[in-house]
Structures are given as C-alpha cells and as structure tokens.
N, C-alpha and C positions, 0 to 999 in steps of 0.2 A: 442638525443632522436628521435624516428621516430613517424609516425602518430599514431600507436597503443599506444605508451607510453604516448603521449599527451592526447589521448582520455581516456585512463585508469586513468590518473590523473584527468581529468575533471569529470569522474564518481565518483571518491573519494570525490571531493569537493561538487558535487551535493548532496551527502548524508547528508550534513549539513542542508539541507532544509527538511529532513524527519520529519513528524508530523506537519509541519507548512504550507505546500503547498497544501496538499490534499484538494479537489480532483484533483487539478492540478498535473502535473508530476514533479518529481525531475529532474532538468536539471543543468548541469555545462558547463561553457564556458571559454575558454582561448584565449588570444591574444598573438601571438608569432612573434617576430622580430629577424632576424638573429639567429635563434635557441635558443632564450631566451624568457621566459615567461615575458611579461611586464605588463600584467594585467590578472585578473581572476574574475569570478563572478558566482554566483549560484542563482537560484530562491529561495527566502527566505520566502515569505509569499503569501498565496493564494490571487489572485487578484492584486498583486503588480508587480513591474518591473520584466521582464524575465531576465534570466542569461546573454544573449547577451547584453542587454541594460546596465546592471550593470557593465559588463566588460569594456564596452566603457566609461561609466561615471567615472569609477575609474582611467582613464588615466589623466595625467596632460596635459596642453596645448602643451608642447613640444612633448610628445609622440603621441598626436592625429595627429600631422603633419606627423607621420610615418605610419599611417594606410594604405596608398596606397601600402606600401611595407610589410604589415603584413599578417599573416594567422590567421583566426579565427577557433578555434576548438570548437565544440559544440556536446553534447551527443545526441541531438534530433533535427530533421529537424526544422528550425526556422518557426515561425508562419507567415502566409501570410494573416491574416484577423484581423479586429477590434473586440476585445472582451473587457475585462476589461482594456486592454492596447493596444496601437497601434501595427501594424504589425512589427515584427523584420526584415523582409526582406527589408522593406523600409529603416530602420535604417542602415542596413549593406551596402546597396547601397549608401546612402547619406554619410556614413562615409568614403567611398573611399576604403574599403577593397576589394581586388581583388581575394582572395582565401579563400574558406571555406572547412573545413574537418568536416564531420558529422558522428555520430555514428549509427543513426537509423532513418528510415522514420517515419513520423507522422502516428500512427496506425489508425487514423480516415480515413475511406475509402473515404470520401469526400475531404480529404486534401492530402492523400498519394502521395508524390512526387511532388505536385504542387508548393511548395515553391522552391524546388531545380530547377525545370524547369524554374520558373520565374527568379531566380537569374542567371541562365545560360543565359537566354535571355537578361539580362542586362550586360553581360560581366564578371560575377563572375565565376571563375573556382571552380567547386564543386567536391569533392572527397569523396567517401563513398558508402555504410556504412562501418565503421571501428569498430572493436570490437562489432559487431552487437548483439550477444547473451548477452554480459554483459550489453549493453545499454538497451536491451529489458527487462532484469531482473530488471533494475532500474525503469521501468515504467509499471510493470505487472499489478498493481492495476488500473492505469490510463487507460490502454488499455481495461480492463474489464468495467470500467466506461463508456468509450466512445462508445464501441461496444454494450454492453448489457444494458446500461442505468440503472445500479444498482451498489451497492458497491461490492468490492472484498471481498468474504466471506471466513473467516478462521474458521474452526472447531478446537476446542481444547479440549482435555480431558486427564485425568490421569487415568491409569488402573493398576490393580494388575498383577502379573506375570501370573495368570490364567485368565486374561481378564475380570475382574469385575470392575465396577466403584464405587461400594459401596453397601450398603444394603438399602432397602426401608425405607424411613422416618427417616434415621439416617445419620448424617454427619460423614464420615470417612476420615482421612488424609492419602493420598496415596503417593503423590510426595514428594521428598526430599527438603530440604531448598535451595539447589543449583538450583533446577528446579523452585522453587517459585520465585527466583530472575529473572530467565529467563522469566517466564510468565509475570512478571511485566514489563520487557523490551518489550515483545510483546505487552502488553497493551499500553505502552507509544508510540508505533509505529502505533497504531490503532486510528481511529476517534471515535469508539464507541464499547462498550461491549453490546452484546445482550444475554438475558437469558429469562427464563419463570417464571411465578409466583410460580410454584411448587418448583423450585430450589431456588428461592428467599426466600420462607417460610421455607424450610427445612434447607438450608445451611446458611442463613443470611449472604451472602457474602458482603465484603466491595467494591469489584470491583474498587480498586484504584491502584496506583503505589508506595506505601509506601516503597518498596525495590528498587526503581529506581528513577532517576531524570526525570523531564519533566512535562508535563501537563496531568492530569487525563482525560481519554477518557469519552465521554458521556455515561451514564448508561441508557440502554433501556430495559424495561421488557415487554414482549408480554403476553397478557392475552386474553382469550376468553370471559371474563365476564365484562360487562359494569359497574356493581356494584363494583367489585374489582378495576377496573381502576379508577373510581371516588374516591373511598375510599383511595386507596394507594396514588393517586396524591395529596391529601390534606395533607397526613402525611409525605410523603417522597418528599420534594421539589427539591432535587437534582437528582431525577430519573424521566425519562420520561416513563410513562406507556401507551403503545399503545394497543388498542383493535384490534384484528385481528382474522380471521377465517383460518382454515387449508388450504382451497382452495384459500386463498388470500395472501399467503406468498410472492409470487413473486410481487404482487401489493404493499405490504408493503415495500419490499426492494427497489422497484423503487421509491416510495415516499420518502424514507430516502435519496436516492441519489439526486433526483430532487428538493425536497422541503427543505432539511436540509443540503445539500452538504456533506453527509457522503460518503467518498470514500472507506474506509476500515473498516470492522467490524470483531470482533472476537467473536465467539459464545461460551459461557461458560454455558452449560446447561446439563440436564440429558440425558440418552441414548434414550429416546422416541423421544424427539425433534430433537436430533442429527440425529437419523435414519430417521426421517421424512424428514429432509433437504437432506439427502443422496438419499432417494428414489425419491425426487422431483428434484434431480440434481441441487440443489441450494447450491453449494459449489465450491470453487476454490482450496482450499488447506486445508489439515488436519495436525495438529501438535499433535502427540500422545506421551504421556509420559508414559512409562511402568516401574514401580518399580520392579526390579528383586528380591527384598528381601521381598516383601509383597505378601502373598497368602491368598485369602478370601474363596475359596472353593464354595461359593454360593453368591447370591445377584443379583445385576443389571448387566446384561451382557453388555459388551462394544459394540458399534455399529460396523457394518461390512461395509467395503467399498472397492472399487477397484480403483486403480490409479497408477501413476508412482512414485516410491520412488526417491526423488531428493536429500535427505540428511539423514544420520543416524550417530549418535554419542552417546558416553556415558558421562553422567554428574552425578557424585556421584554414588548413587545406581540406577540411572535411565538410561533408554535407550530412546533417543529422536529420533523420526522418523518423517520426513516431507514428505507428500504425495501430489502430484499434481493431480487434476482432468483432465484427458486427453480426456474425452468424448467430441467429437466434437459437440454433440447435446446438450450439457449442456446449461442451461438457464441463 
C-alpha cells in the first residue's frame, strides 16, 4: 500500500463517527509499522478523544515500543491547541512517532498549517496533503461551521416532473418509497431538521428516521408568531419552536451553531421558505428529488437556484440531483 491507499482507508474508518461527532469533524488515523497497520482509530463522539489519541491508546505495550519506527496517517492536520481534549501534536511528539502523513490542513484560518510547522520543528517528518479533495469532502460541514460560524445548510425537496412541490393547503405524496428511505438516511446524518409552522400544520410530518437506523435529529420549527411558539411548545415537547423574523435568519442559524452545537441542518419546508433561503444565500447544498412519473400541471412551483451539480442518479421512479452552492459570497 502507498500513502494514498492508507489515507483512503483512514477516510473510510473516519465515517464511522458520522452523526456522533458533529460539530467536530470526522477524522480517521492509522499507525503503520513495516507496511502493516498495527492500530487504527477514529473520532467517535463530540468532545471525546481524537482519532490520533485513540489509535495510540489501542496499542499494546509491546507495540508502543515500536512507535519511533512507525508512520501515523491521519485525514486531518492534528490539533495544536487545548479544547475539550489536549493537543494531539504534543501526544505525537511524546509518543516517539517520527513520521506523519496527513490528508488535509485544518480549515480554520487561525490554525491552518501551524500544527504541521510545529511538528516539523520538533523533528517529525510531515508529508501531505494526500487525497486532499476526498479529505475535504469528509469535513465539508466542519469547514462551514468554523469559517461561517453557522451550520452546514442542506435544502431538500421533492418535485413533480413539471416542477411542482404540491398544491396549496394539501399534502401530496411525490417521492417514491426508495427515496423515502434515502431521505431518512439523510436525516440520520444531520443534527437537526428545520421547517416552518405552515409546513408543520399542512403536512403534519413526523420528521424521524423510521426507515433508517440511528438517532433522530432534533426537530426545529421556525415561527414568526410568539403566540404560536408558546402554544406549540407546550403541546409538542419533542419539537423546538423558535421565533424568528425574516431578516434574522442568519442570526438564528448562528445561534443554533454557537448555543446548541448544531453542525448540519436539513431544511424540509415549502417553496416560499426554501426560496427565501436561496435569495439570502443561506444554503450550502440542495438535494432535489424529481419523480419522473408524477405530473401536477399546477400548484406550488419548485424553488429556483444556481449552483454546481456534484452528483445525479436514478432511484426507482425518481431522479436525485445534488447541487452545491459555489457562490463565493455566500453567508
């Protein structure tokens, strides 16, 4: 195996922490001796040990004596500061590891490259970035959290073949059962689902992951009415109702990240709110489900957006299209 193979494997094991580490990044680490992986670790829970520390802790006493002759592979530049855990750079140096191969720099502009420079100054050979684009994809939500101080925002909707979401004040099923399972997977990978009171009242959605395994995301309903917020909060104890104004959406998202540690949100709402977020540039990715066999002819028009198509595929009668917001001025 070469450096790329090891980093690619570290990416694979890092994904085991998905949904448990947010708003921290998913990170995988390996320890290799004589071309053999002798230990591995990944960041498992928010605020707990990082991947590098777990990989070292998983070694037995005999293997720890080999660390001076080992290479550590890690998908993200090790931390060099005290947070909820001590810095991994100090641990690497104290362990005796003399060679580090990393996948990507820390996206925090205050930290970018500093850990690598520090390790080099202490005699650790550092090689990277390796498989940089794959490693960046692993931490795309974390990068948004760190730089923009808000959650990674995913817009999701299902539309007919003629681009309608439904009809006013009536719930219409558009997506196929295969896509329903996919949506529940997406929900399981998110920290919260955000919707509006209108969607909540018309569709009466469950907003859970009954077709997938894992933990239900938090349910957050935005309302402009204090009375509705207070009334709903008393009745629906498993849903958080937040009062917000149109011009305070960014502030609301920032509060969700800073006060509630919400790293990724999926928006499941009607076209008015979705279009509002698009116009405000408050979105990072759109996941659009188009049922090719359903035609409505009239009703609620689907939102319009511009971005880069990053993936498209067929699932049952549906077309799944993933679009990334490439606007450099996005908020």
